[in-house]
N, C-alpha and C positions, 0 to 999 in steps of 0.2 A: 504583546503576543496576540496573534490572530487565531481565534478558535475555529475549529471545523464545525460542520453541522452534525450534531449528535445523532440525529435520525439516519443520516447517510453513513456515518461510521458504523452504526448498528446494522444497517442493511448490508454493508460490505462484509462485516464479520460473519453475519449469518450466511451469506452467499458463499464465502470461502469455506465455512464450516461444513457445507454440504458437498464440496468437491470430493471426488474420489481421491483416495490417498495415493501419492506418488513421491518419488525422490526428486529433489531439485539438485541438478549438477551445476554449480556456480562457475564453471570454467568455460562456458560457451554461450553465445548470444544468438544462435541460429534458429532454434526451434521453440516456439511458444507453448507447445503442448507436451514436450518431452520431459521437462524439468531442468532446464538450463538456467543460467544467470538471468536470462530473459523470462524465465518461467515464473518469477515472482510477478513480473508484469504480465506474463503469460497466464498466470492464475487469475489475475484481474480480468484479462481479456476473455478467459473462459466463462466468467460470471457476468460479463458485460450486459447481457440481456436482463439480468436481475437488478441492475443499477439504473433506475429510471432517469432518463435524460443523458446518460453517459455517451451513447452513440451520436446524439446530436452535437455534443461538445467535441467528440472525436472527429467527426466529419470525414473520415476515410473508411474505405472498405477493407483494407488489409492491415495486418498486425505490424506495428513498429514499436519495438521495445522501449526506446527512450521517449517516444511520444506518449505511451501509456502512462509513464511517470508524470508527465506534465498534465495530462487530462485527468488523472486520478486526483491530483490536488485541486484542480479547478472544480471537479465534480464534488469532492468532499466539502469544499467551501460553499457550494450551492450557487456558483457563478453561472451566468448565461453565456459566457464566452471563455475561451482558453486564455490562461496567462502564460507567460514564458517561464515562470518559476515552476519547478517540479517538486514532487514530494521529497526528494533527496535534499534539495536546498532548504525547503521549508522545515524539515526535521533538524537540519543543522542550525537554523535560526531559532528554533523552539526546543531547546534541550530539556525542558521540564516535562515534555510530553513523550519521551522515549528513553531507551537505554543508551549506553555510551556510544556505540558505533552505528546507531540506527540510520544515520544519514546515508549509509551505504546499502540500504534495503534493496535497491535494484541492481547492485553491483558486486556484492561480496557476502560470503557466508558469515563473516565476522559480525555482520549487523544483527544476527539472530542469536539470542541467548542459547547456549548449549551447542552451537554449531562450531565444531573445531576443525573440520576438514573442508574440502571444497564442496561437500555435499550438505545441503539443507533439506529438510523434509517439509511436506505440506503442514505438518504440525508446527514447525518453527515459524512459518509464515503466519499461520493462524494465531499462534501465541503472540507474535509480534503485534498484530492488529488488535487483539484483545487487550494487550498492555497499553497500546496507544489509546484505545477507547476508555479503559479504566482511568488512566492518567488524565485524559480529557475531562471525564466526569468529575474527578477529584478537583481539578483546577477550576472548573466551572462553579462548583460548590464553594471553593475558596473565594472566588470573585464575588459571590453573593454575600459573603460575610464581611466584605470590606466596607 
C-alpha cells in the first residue's frame, strides 16, 4: 500500500473545511462551482491556492474535472510530476483507507457515507476526507508497530 503525505492530507481537510457550505448535485459534470458531480473535484479546485504546489502539478489554467482527480493524487503523494493514476483508482487499490464505494468519489453520491440520492453536501465530502486522513494515520501507526 502506498501512503499519502500526512501533512498534505491535513492541508486538504483544513482547506475543504473552510469552504462555504453548498449542495453537490452528482448528476452533472459541467460546473465546478455549483455543486455538480464535478464539484467534488470542483471543491478541490476552489481550494487549489491553499494547496502548495498543486497548480504547478496541474499545469493548466482552466478547470477539468477528471484532471483534478489525477492531480489530487499526485499532489497528496508529494510528487513533482503528474501520474496517470487518479484518486479514484488509488482508492480502489487501497481499500483499507476508505469506505466501501469511495473509489467513486469524483463520480457518484454513493461514495459518501449517508448520501442516498444524487445530492451530496459539502459535509459529505469533508467527512470523506476526514475519514481518509483518520484511516491513513491509523495505518501509519500500524506500520510502525510491525
